[in-house]
C-alpha positions as CSV (number, residue, x, y, z in Angstrom):
1,M,22.1,-6.1,37.9
2,T,24.9,-7.0,40.2
3,N,24.9,-5.8,43.9
4,I,27.6,-5.5,46.5
5,E,27.1,-9.1,47.8
6,H,28.0,-10.4,44.3
7,R,24.4,-11.3,43.6
8,I,23.5,-11.2,39.9
9,Q,19.9,-10.9,38.9
10,K,18.0,-10.4,35.7
11,L,15.5,-7.6,35.6
12,N,12.5,-8.0,33.4
13,P,10.7,-5.1,31.6
14,A,7.3,-4.3,33.0
15,L,6.1,-2.6,29.8
16,P,7.5,-2.3,26.3
17,P,9.3,1.0,25.5
18,P,6.7,3.6,24.4
19,G,6.8,5.2,21.0
20,E,10.2,5.4,19.5
21,A,12.0,4.8,22.8
22,R,14.4,1.8,22.9
23,P,16.8,0.1,25.3
24,D,20.3,1.7,25.7
25,W,22.1,-1.2,24.1
26,S,20.0,-0.8,21.0
27,I,20.9,2.9,20.7
28,L,24.6,2.2,21.2
29,E,24.4,-0.5,18.5
30,E,22.9,1.9,16.0
31,I,25.6,4.5,16.8
32,L,28.3,1.8,16.3
33,R,26.7,0.7,13.0
34,A,26.7,4.3,11.8
35,L,30.5,4.4,12.6
36,G,31.0,1.3,10.6
37,K,31.8,-0.8,13.8
38,P,28.6,-2.8,14.6
39,M,28.9,-5.3,17.5
40,G,26.1,-7.5,16.2
41,Y,23.7,-7.0,19.1
42,F,20.1,-7.8,18.2
43,T,18.8,-8.7,21.7
44,A,19.7,-8.1,25.3
45,A,20.7,-11.8,25.4
46,D,23.4,-11.0,22.9
47,V,24.9,-8.4,25.2
48,F,24.7,-10.8,28.2
49,R,26.4,-13.6,26.2
50,E,29.4,-11.3,25.4
51,M,29.6,-10.3,29.1
52,T,30.0,-14.0,30.0
53,V,32.8,-14.4,27.5
54,T,34.8,-11.2,28.1
55,I,34.3,-10.5,31.8
56,P,35.7,-13.1,34.2
57,F,33.1,-12.3,36.9
58,Y,30.3,-13.5,34.7
59,K,32.1,-16.4,33.1
60,G,29.9,-19.5,32.6
61,L,26.6,-17.9,33.7
62,R,23.5,-18.6,31.7
63,R,20.4,-16.4,31.6
64,R,18.3,-19.1,33.4
65,D,20.8,-18.9,36.3
66,L,19.6,-15.4,37.0
67,E,15.8,-16.1,37.4
68,G,14.2,-15.4,40.8
69,D,16.7,-14.3,43.4
70,G,19.6,-14.8,40.9
71,R,23.0,-16.2,41.9
72,I,25.7,-15.1,44.2
73,T,29.2,-15.6,42.7
74,H,32.6,-15.2,44.4
75,P,35.1,-15.8,41.7
76,F,37.8,-13.6,43.1
77,T,37.9,-14.7,46.8
78,T,41.3,-16.4,46.3
79,A,42.4,-15.1,43.0
80,A,45.7,-13.3,42.6
81,E,44.0,-10.0,41.9
82,R,42.5,-10.1,45.4
83,L,45.7,-10.8,47.2
84,R,48.2,-8.3,48.7
85,G,51.4,-9.8,50.1
86,G,49.8,-13.2,50.1
87,K,46.8,-12.1,52.2
88,P,43.3,-11.1,51.1
89,Y,42.3,-7.5,51.3
90,S,40.4,-6.6,54.4
91,F,38.4,-3.6,55.7
92,A,39.9,-1.2,58.2
93,P,38.5,1.8,60.1
94,V,39.0,5.2,58.4
95,R,40.5,7.9,60.5
96,T,38.6,11.2,60.2
97,L,39.0,14.7,61.6
98,E,36.7,15.5,64.5
99,S,34.2,18.2,63.8
100,P,34.4,21.3,66.0
101,A,32.3,21.3,69.1
102,D,28.8,22.6,68.5
103,P,28.0,25.5,70.9
104,D,24.4,24.4,70.9
105,S,25.1,20.8,71.7
106,A,23.5,21.1,75.2
107,E,20.3,22.4,73.8
108,Y,20.3,20.0,70.8
109,P,21.7,16.8,72.2
110,F,21.0,14.4,69.3
111,E,23.0,14.2,66.1
112,M,20.6,13.8,63.1
113,I,21.9,12.1,60.0
114,A,19.9,12.6,56.8
115,G,19.9,10.2,53.8
116,R,17.7,8.1,51.6
117,T,15.9,5.0,52.5
118,M,16.6,1.5,51.0
119,F,13.5,1.5,48.8
120,H,13.5,5.1,47.4
121,F,15.8,7.1,45.3
122,G,15.2,10.9,45.6
123,S,11.6,11.8,45.9
124,T,10.4,10.6,42.4
125,S,10.2,7.0,43.5
126,T,7.7,7.9,46.2
127,R,5.1,8.3,43.4
128,S,5.2,4.5,42.9
129,A,2.3,2.8,44.6
130,N,4.3,-0.4,44.9
131,L,7.3,1.2,46.5
132,R,5.1,3.1,48.9
133,L,3.8,-0.3,50.1
134,L,7.3,-1.0,51.3
135,T,8.0,2.5,52.7
136,P,4.8,4.5,52.7
137,R,6.0,7.5,54.7
138,G,9.0,9.2,56.2
139,E,9.9,8.1,59.8
140,L,12.5,9.3,62.2
141,E,14.7,6.3,63.4
142,V,15.4,6.6,67.1
143,N,17.5,4.3,69.2
144,E,15.6,2.1,71.7
145,E,17.2,3.5,74.8
146,D,16.7,7.1,73.5
147,A,13.0,6.4,72.8
148,I,12.5,5.1,76.4
149,A,14.3,8.2,77.8
150,L,12.1,10.5,75.7
151,G,8.9,8.6,76.6
152,V,8.0,7.8,73.0
153,V,6.9,4.6,71.3
154,E,6.7,3.5,67.8
155,G,4.3,5.7,65.8
156,D,4.4,8.7,68.2
157,V,5.0,12.0,66.5
158,V,7.9,14.2,67.6
159,T,9.0,17.7,66.7
160,V,12.6,17.6,65.4
161,S,14.2,21.0,65.7
162,S,17.6,22.7,65.4
163,S,18.8,26.3,65.4
164,A,17.7,26.5,61.8
165,G,14.1,25.2,61.9
166,S,12.0,22.2,62.7
167,F,9.8,19.4,61.3
168,D,7.4,16.8,62.6
169,A,7.8,13.1,62.0
170,P,6.5,9.8,63.4
171,V,9.0,7.7,65.3
172,K,10.5,4.4,64.3
173,V,12.2,2.7,67.2
174,S,15.3,1.1,65.7
175,A,18.4,-0.9,66.8
176,N,20.1,0.3,63.6
177,V,21.0,3.7,64.9
178,P,23.4,4.2,67.9
179,K,22.3,6.0,71.0
180,G,22.4,9.7,70.6
181,I,21.9,9.4,66.8
182,V,18.7,9.8,64.8
183,F,18.2,9.1,61.1
184,A,15.8,11.1,58.9
185,P,15.0,10.1,55.3
186,T,15.2,12.8,52.7
187,N,12.9,11.1,50.2
188,F,9.7,12.7,51.5
189,P,9.6,16.4,50.8
190,D,6.6,16.9,53.1
191,M,8.8,16.1,56.1
192,G,11.0,19.1,55.4
193,V,14.2,17.6,56.6
194,Y,16.3,20.0,54.5
195,R,15.0,22.9,56.5
196,L,17.4,21.9,59.3
197,L,20.5,21.3,57.1
198,Q,23.1,23.8,55.9
199,E,24.1,23.6,52.3
200,N,26.2,20.5,51.3
201,T,25.7,18.9,54.7
202,T,23.6,15.9,55.8
203,V,24.3,16.1,59.6
204,C,23.2,18.5,62.3
205,N,22.4,18.7,66.0
206,V,18.8,18.5,66.9
207,K,16.4,18.1,69.9
208,L,13.3,15.9,70.0
209,V,10.0,16.8,71.7
210,R,7.1,14.5,71.8
211,R,3.9,16.1,70.4
212,T,0.9,15.8,72.6
């Protein structure tokens, strides 16, 4: 597995494949063999070995390098592929169109952004006891200054409502969201975040009221 910080890690199977199930590389090898073009893969190590030969990013890596937290590699920081006019690529702000003014903005002063949490994907992963140890429940992230203005503290339950509906959620006071913005995870169906959202949107205006 390679993430966006260029960290490469080896994932180990927790259980052997059940029944006739098999790893993807094994299925692809059988298809290639049936086509008369076998690659000669007999283990995952064979696949990794070819990656280290054919893909410059993984060149020179050994499987033992990837144990534990793995290794961060930066092979392209000064390579010609990374250069543009003699200078490295850099990030720049993206100009976007402003959304039209919400007529209910006075009544619903917060902008709620909905998305998934770091440790869950969809709602299926919430069935994992181990992942629920990391993120056991859905919480509404609220800026520190907004929390003070609302008179809420970590763990207080608030009602989040828009013109479309409402749901209740415990508060997580966070410096990760700007003032006037709240973040609601969509991984927990019991929260009912989608009741507030129009189709194909993940943003809406809401108001927060502390439950007594």
